[in-house]
C-alpha positions in Angstrom: -5.1 -76.9 -11.1 -5.9 -79.4 -13.8 -4.7 -80.1 -17.3 -6.5 -78.0 -19.8 -8.3 -80.1 -22.3 -7.7 -77.8 -25.2 -4.0 -78.6 -25.6 -4.3 -78.8 -29.4 -4.8 -75.0 -29.5 -2.1 -74.0 -27.0 0.6 -71.7 -28.4 3.2 -72.6 -25.7 4.7 -75.4 -27.7 5.9 -76.1 -31.2 7.4 -73.7 -33.8 6.9 -70.0 -32.9 6.4 -68.9 -36.5 4.0 -71.7 -37.3 1.9 -71.1 -34.3 1.6 -67.4 -34.9 0.9 -67.8 -38.6 -1.5 -70.7 -38.1 -3.5 -68.6 -35.6 -3.2 -65.4 -37.7 -4.4 -66.8 -41.0 -7.9 -67.8 -39.8 -8.0 -64.5 -37.9 -7.2 -62.7 -41.2 -10.0 -64.5 -43.1 -12.4 -63.9 -40.2 -11.5 -60.2 -40.0 -11.9 -60.1 -43.8 -15.5 -61.2 -43.6 -16.1 -58.9 -40.6 -14.9 -56.0 -42.7 -17.3 -57.1 -45.4 -20.2 -56.1 -43.1 -19.5 -52.4 -43.3 -18.0 -52.4 -46.7 -20.9 -54.2 -48.4 -23.2 -51.7 -46.7 -21.1 -48.8 -48.1 -20.9 -50.3 -51.6 -24.6 -51.0 -51.9 -25.5 -47.7 -50.2 -23.2 -45.7 -52.4 -24.2 -47.3 -55.7 -28.0 -47.6 -55.0 -28.8 -44.7 -52.7 -26.2 -42.0 -53.7 -23.5 -39.9 -52.1 -25.6 -38.4 -49.4 -26.5 -41.9 -48.1 -22.9 -43.0 -48.3 -21.9 -39.9 -46.3 -24.5 -40.7 -43.7 -23.2 -44.3 -43.2 -19.6 -43.0 -43.1 -20.1 -40.3 -40.5 -21.9 -42.8 -38.3 -19.0 -45.3 -38.6 -16.5 -43.3 -36.5 -19.1 -42.7 -33.8 -20.0 -46.4 -33.7 -16.3 -47.3 -33.2 -16.1 -44.7 -30.5 -18.8 -46.5 -28.5 -18.1 -50.1 -29.4 -14.4 -49.7 -29.1 -14.5 -49.5 -25.3 -16.3 -52.8 -25.0 -13.9 -54.4 -27.5 -11.1 -53.2 -25.2 -12.7 -54.9 -22.2 -13.0 -58.1 -24.3 -9.3 -57.9 -25.0 -8.6 -57.6 -21.3 -10.7 -60.6 -20.6 -8.9 -62.5 -23.4 -5.5 -61.8 -21.7 -6.8 -63.1 -18.4 -8.3 -66.3 -19.9 -5.2 -66.9 -22.0 -3.0 -66.6 -19.0 -5.1 -69.3 -17.1 -5.1 -71.5 -20.1 -1.3 -71.2 -20.5 -0.9 -72.0 -16.8 -3.4 -75.0 -17.3 -5.6 -73.6 -14.5 -9.0 -75.2 -15.2 -10.9 -73.7 -12.3 -9.8 -70.1 -12.9 -10.4 -70.5 -16.6 -14.1 -71.4 -15.9 -14.5 -68.5 -13.5 -13.0 -66.0 -16.0 -15.2 -67.2 -18.9 -18.5 -66.8 -16.9 -17.4 -63.5 -15.5 -16.6 -62.3 -19.0 -20.0 -63.3 -20.3 -21.7 -61.5 -17.4 -19.7 -58.3 -18.2 -20.7 -58.6 -21.9 -24.4 -58.8 -21.0 -24.2 -55.7 -18.7 -22.4 -53.7 -21.4 -25.0 -54.7 -24.0 -27.8 -53.2 -22.0 -25.8 -50.0 -21.3 -24.8 -49.5 -25.0 -28.3 -50.1 -26.3 -29.7 -47.4 -24.1 -26.9 -44.9 -24.7 -26.7 -45.4 -28.5 -30.4 -45.2 -29.2 -31.1 -42.2 -26.9 -28.0 -40.0 -27.6 -27.5 -40.6 -31.3 -29.1 -37.3 -32.6 -27.3 -35.1 -30.0 -23.8 -36.6 -30.7 -24.2 -36.5 -34.5 -25.2 -32.8 -34.3 -22.2 -32.0 -32.1 -20.0 -33.6 -34.8 -21.3 -31.0 -37.3 -23.1 -33.5 -39.4 -24.8 -31.6 -42.3 -28.6 -31.3 -42.2 -28.8 -33.1 -45.6 -27.2 -36.2 -44.0 -28.3 -36.0 -40.4 -31.7 -37.8 -40.6 -30.2 -40.8 -42.4 -27.2 -40.9 -40.0 -29.5 -41.0 -37.0 -31.6 -43.8 -38.6 -28.5 -45.9 -39.3 -27.0 -45.3 -35.9 -30.2 -46.0 -33.9 -31.0 -49.3 -35.6 -27.4 -50.4 -35.2 -27.4 -49.8 -31.5 -30.9 -51.3 -31.0 -29.0 -54.5 -31.9 -26.0 -53.7 -29.7 -26.2 -57.0 -27.9 -25.3 -58.9 -31.0 -22.1 -56.9 -31.5 -21.0 -56.8 -27.9 -21.6 -60.5 -27.3 -20.0 -61.5 -30.5 -16.8 -59.7 -29.5 -17.0 -61.2 -26.0 -17.5 -64.8 -27.2 -14.9 -64.6 -30.0 -12.5 -63.2 -27.4 -12.9 -66.3 -25.3 -12.4 -68.6 -28.3 -9.3 -66.7 -29.4 -7.9 -66.7 -25.9 -8.1 -70.5 -26.1 -6.2 -70.5 -29.4 -9.3 -71.2 -31.5 -9.5 -68.9 -34.5 -11.0 -71.4 -36.9 -14.6 -71.5 -35.5 -15.0 -67.7 -35.5 -14.0 -67.8 -39.1 -16.7 -70.3 -40.0 -19.3 -68.2 -38.2 -18.2 -65.0 -39.9 -18.4 -66.6 -43.4 -22.0 -67.7 -42.7 -23.1 -64.3 -41.3 -21.3 -62.3 -44.0 -23.2 -64.2 -46.7 -26.4 -63.5 -44.8 -25.5 -59.8 -44.6 -24.9 -59.5 -48.3 -28.2 -61.2 -49.2 -30.2 -59.0 -46.7 -28.4 -55.8 -47.8 -29.5 -56.4 -51.4 -33.0 -57.5 -50.3 -33.6 -54.6 -47.9 -32.0 -51.8 -50.0 -32.3 -52.8 -53.6 -35.6 -54.7 -53.6 -37.6 -53.4 -50.6 -36.3 -49.9 -50.6 -35.6 -49.6 -46.9 -32.8 -47.0 -47.4 -29.8 -46.7 -45.0 -31.9 -48.3 -42.2 -32.0 -51.5 -44.2 -28.2 -51.6 -44.2 -27.9 -51.4 -40.4 -30.8 -53.8 -40.0 -29.1 -56.4 -42.2 -25.9 -56.1 -40.3 -27.6 -56.5 -36.9 -29.5 -59.7 -38.1 -26.3 -61.2 -39.6 -24.2 -60.4 -36.5 -26.9 -62.1 -34.4 -26.4 -65.3 -36.3 -22.7 -65.2 -35.5 -23.5 -64.7 -31.8 -25.8 -67.7 -31.7 -23.2 -69.9 -33.4 -20.5 -68.7 -31.0 -22.6 -69.4 -27.9 -23.5 -72.8 -29.2 -19.8 -73.6 -29.7 -19.0 -72.5 -26.1 -21.8 -74.5 -24.6 -21.1 -77.7 -26.5 -17.3 -77.8 -26.2 -15.7 -80.2 -23.8 -12.8 -77.9 -23.1 -12.3 -76.0 -19.9 -13.5 -72.7 -21.4 -17.0 -74.3 -21.8 -20.0 -72.0 -21.1 -22.5 -73.3 -18.6 -25.5 -70.8 -18.6 -26.4 -71.5 -14.9 -22.9 -70.4 -13.9 -23.0 -66.9 -15.5 -22.3 -64.5 -12.7 -19.7 -61.9 -11.7 -16.7 -63.1 -9.7 -15.3 -60.0 -7.9 -11.5 -60.8 -8.0 -11.7 -62.0 -11.6 -13.8 -59.1 -12.7 -11.2 -56.8 -11.1 -8.4 -58.4 -13.0 -10.3 -58.2 -16.3 -11.0 -54.5 -15.7 -7.3 -54.0 -14.7 -6.2 -55.4 -18.1 -9.2 -54.4 -20.2 -10.0 -50.9 -19.0 -6.9 -49.3 -20.4 -7.5 -51.0 -23.7 -11.1 -49.9 -23.8 -10.2 -46.4 -22.9 -7.5 -46.5 -25.6 -10.0 -47.5 -28.2 -12.4 -44.9 -27.1 -9.9 -42.0 -27.1 -8.8 -43.1 -30.6 -12.5 -43.2 -31.5 -13.0 -39.8 -30.0 -10.1 -38.4 -31.9 -11.5 -39.8 -35.1 -14.9 -38.3 -34.3 -13.1 -34.9 -34.1 -11.3 -35.6 -37.4 -14.7 -36.5 -38.9 -16.2 -33.3 -37.7 -13.5 -31.4 -39.6 -14.0 -33.5 -42.7 -17.8 -32.7 -42.4 -16.9 -29.0 -42.8 -15.9 -29.7 -46.4 -19.3 -31.2 -47.3 -21.0 -34.3 -48.6 -18.4 -35.2 -51.2 -15.5 -35.0 -48.8 -17.4 -37.2 -46.3 -18.2 -39.8 -48.9 -14.6 -39.8 -50.2 -13.1 -40.1 -46.7 -15.6 -42.8 -45.9 -14.7 -44.8 -49.0 -11.0 -44.5 -48.2 -11.7 -45.7 -44.7 -13.3 -48.9 -46.0 -10.2 -49.5 -48.2 -7.9 -48.9 -45.3 -9.9 -51.3 -43.2 -9.4 -54.0 -45.7 -5.8 -53.2 -46.3 -4.9 -53.4 -42.6 -6.6 -56.7 -41.9 -3.4 -58.8 -42.2 -1.6 -56.6 -39.7 -4.6 -56.6 -37.3 -4.5 -60.4 -37.5 -0.9 -60.6 -36.6 -1.3 -58.2 -33.7 -4.3 -60.2 -32.3 -2.3 -63.4 -32.7 0.6 -61.8 -30.8 -1.6 -60.8 -27.9 -2.8 -64.4 -27.4 0.7 -65.8 -28.0 2.3 -63.5 -25.5 -0.4 -64.1 -22.9 -0.3 -67.9 -23.1 3.4 -68.1 -23.0 3.8 -65.8 -20.0 1.2 -67.9 -18.3 3.4 -70.9 -19.0 6.6 -69.1 -18.1 8.0 -69.4 -21.6 9.8 -66.0 -21.9 12.1 -67.3 -24.6 9.2 -67.9 -26.9 7.7 -64.5 -26.0 10.7 -62.6 -27.3 11.0 -64.7 -30.5 7.3 -64.3 -31.2 7.4 -60.6 -30.7 10.3 -60.1 -33.1 8.8 -62.4 -35.7 5.4 -60.7 -35.5 6.9 -57.2 -35.7 9.0 -57.9 -38.8 6.2 -59.6 -40.6 3.6 -56.9 -39.8 5.7 -53.9 -40.6 6.9 -55.3 -43.9 3.5 -56.4 -45.0 1.9 -53.1 -44.1 4.3 -51.1 -46.2 3.8 -53.4 -49.2 0.1 -52.9 -48.9 0.5 -49.2 -48.5 2.5 -48.9 -51.7 -0.2 -50.8 -53.6 -3.0 -48.6 -52.3 -1.0 -45.5 -53.2 -1.0 -46.3 -56.9 -4.5 -48.0 -57.1 -6.4 -45.4 -55.0 -8.5 -43.8 -57.8 -9.7 -47.2 -59.0 -10.4 -48.4 -55.5 -12.3 -45.3 -54.5 -14.4 -45.4 -57.6 -15.8 -48.8 -56.6 -17.8 -47.0 -53.9 -18.8 -43.9 -55.7 -18.0 -42.8 -59.3 -18.6 -39.1 -58.6 -15.3 -37.3 -59.6 -15.3 -35.1 -56.4 -15.7 -38.2 -54.2 -12.8 -39.9 -56.0 -10.6 -36.9 -55.7 -11.2 -36.5 -51.9 -10.6 -40.2 -51.3 -7.5 -40.4 -53.5 -6.0 -37.4 -51.8 -6.3 -39.0 -48.4 -4.9 -42.3 -49.7 -1.9 -40.6 -51.2 -1.1 -38.9 -47.9 -1.6 -41.8 -45.6 -0.8 -45.1 -47.4 3.0 -44.9 -47.6 3.2 -44.6 -43.8 1.3 -47.8 -43.0 4.6 -49.2 -41.6 4.4 -46.7 -38.7 0.8 -47.5 -38.0 1.6 -51.2 -38.0 4.6 -50.8 -35.7 2.5 -48.9 -33.1 -0.2 -51.6 -33.2 2.4 -54.4 -32.8 4.0 -52.8 -29.8 0.6 -52.2 -28.3 -0.5 -55.8 -28.7 2.8 -57.1 -27.2 2.3 -54.9 -24.1 -1.3 -55.8 -23.8 -0.5 -59.5 -23.9 2.1 -58.8 -21.2 -0.5 -57.2 -19.0 1.0 -53.7 -19.5 -2.0 -52.2 -21.3 -1.7 -48.9 -19.4 1.5 -48.0 -21.4 -0.1 -48.1 -24.9 -3.2 -46.3 -23.5 -1.0 -43.4 -22.4 1.0 -43.2 -25.6 -2.2 -43.3 -27.7 -3.9 -40.7 -25.5 -1.0 -38.3 -26.0 -0.2 -39.0 -29.7 -3.4 -40.1 -31.3 -5.8 -37.9 -29.2 -4.3 -34.9 -27.6 -1.7 -34.1 -30.3 -4.0 -35.1 -33.2 -6.9 -33.0 -31.9 -4.6 -30.1 -31.0 -3.2 -29.9 -34.6 -6.7 -29.8 -36.0 -8.0 -27.2 -33.6 -5.0 -24.9 -33.9 -4.6 -25.2 -37.7 -8.4 -24.5 -38.3 -8.0 -21.1 -36.7 -5.7 -20.1 -39.5 -6.6 -22.1 -42.6 -9.1 -24.8 -43.7 -7.4 -27.4 -45.8 -8.5 -31.0 -46.2 -4.8 -32.0 -46.7 -4.0 -30.8 -43.1 -6.9 -33.0 -41.8 -5.5 -36.0 -43.7 -1.9 -35.4 -42.6 -2.6 -35.7 -38.8 -2.7 -39.4 -39.2 0.8 -40.1 -40.5 2.2 -37.4 -38.2 0.7 -39.0 -35.0 1.6 -42.5 -36.2 5.2 -41.4 -36.4 5.1 -39.9 -32.9 3.6 -43.0 -31.3 6.2 -45.2 -33.0 9.0 -43.1 -31.5 7.4 -43.4 -28.1 7.0 -47.2 -28.3 10.6 -47.5 -29.4 12.0 -45.5 -26.6 9.8 -47.4 -24.0 10.9 -50.8 -25.2 14.6 -49.8 -25.1 14.5 -48.5 -21.6 12.1 -50.9 -20.0 13.6 -54.3 -21.1 10.0 -55.5 -21.4 10.8 -58.7 -23.2 12.3 -60.4 -20.1 11.0 -62.7 -17.3 10.4 -59.5 -15.2 7.7 -58.6 -17.7 5.2 -61.0 -16.1 2.3 -59.4 -14.2 0.1 -61.0 -11.6 
């Protein structure tokens, strides 16, 4: 072992609250600009191309998360492994883990490009996408996945930087690429008339810039997580550990994505206006939940590094602090959205039916953001502790099996958009109960929580 050179980013020393907040704030700003990608697409598409085009982008969004989510989970697993080695100040293992992670990202990029471009029409048809929307959805989806390498490698590279405690450089890169995305969106859609394909093309190009900047940073750094292209290869034992931690997280993301695809198929039943309204609300929820997402990402890195360093006292303090901040903030945001929903939805589409559908969903879901936040916080703590199988099981049962079962059974008796919207807070509550019970009986926040 050798002393890690990136000590300035370590979360194993100093004030617990300051370290978590200091790491979470750049994450929040970075996630904010990341969310701008899809939101700007939706704003420009909805205002310049109409409700049908907005519906096409919206229905493709859940399918994209379903496919990308698995790779994102693997990158989270890699981040846990790398953060552990950094916390333990194990330079050699850090290097091996970084290059194995890059190799895994390149492999997944090729796989997703093939699957996404070939299977897009079939999957969108299975989702019940209306014929009026289907051609535009296929175009958006195929162009998006033709550039899958940019999205996969961005998540992989940022995961490495964040595992090292660096959330500032990813922020800088996202600001740059977000500005590029906005300029290209307006150019491709408003000026050149490319349609929804222009929105996905702009996003791919902008994300590619982020990847180039991230890779440049990893190559030029003097820290032990430095990327040396000639060393990019799989290391069997390290790959096995990454998969051990990342596969459950990837599977968790995919089953949530699958459940949301099923929900989207039920929304599609109510037509273009419902699809556009639900899509607009989803963008708002994505923005609203960014602060909580940032806290949970910070918690995973914080827990991983401190377990690697054997600082279990800090693990418990950080978990409690992060949970209180996340849940409180989530509820304040939810209350705000509850009252401002009509105004926020109208920014995407001024059609009265679209506003009504979007507002209805907001009024059903927003007041229960505290439950959604609690589930994500518990999941992030367990993931950082190397117990990613537990949240996978809970999410599989609550957010997939139960959520889908409610929709399938209820649709046999009545078709009501409010029932579709209600499955979210119901399953958030169930998962929160499950996490609470598990934490009480497992004593997870103790020295025994460490995993090899």
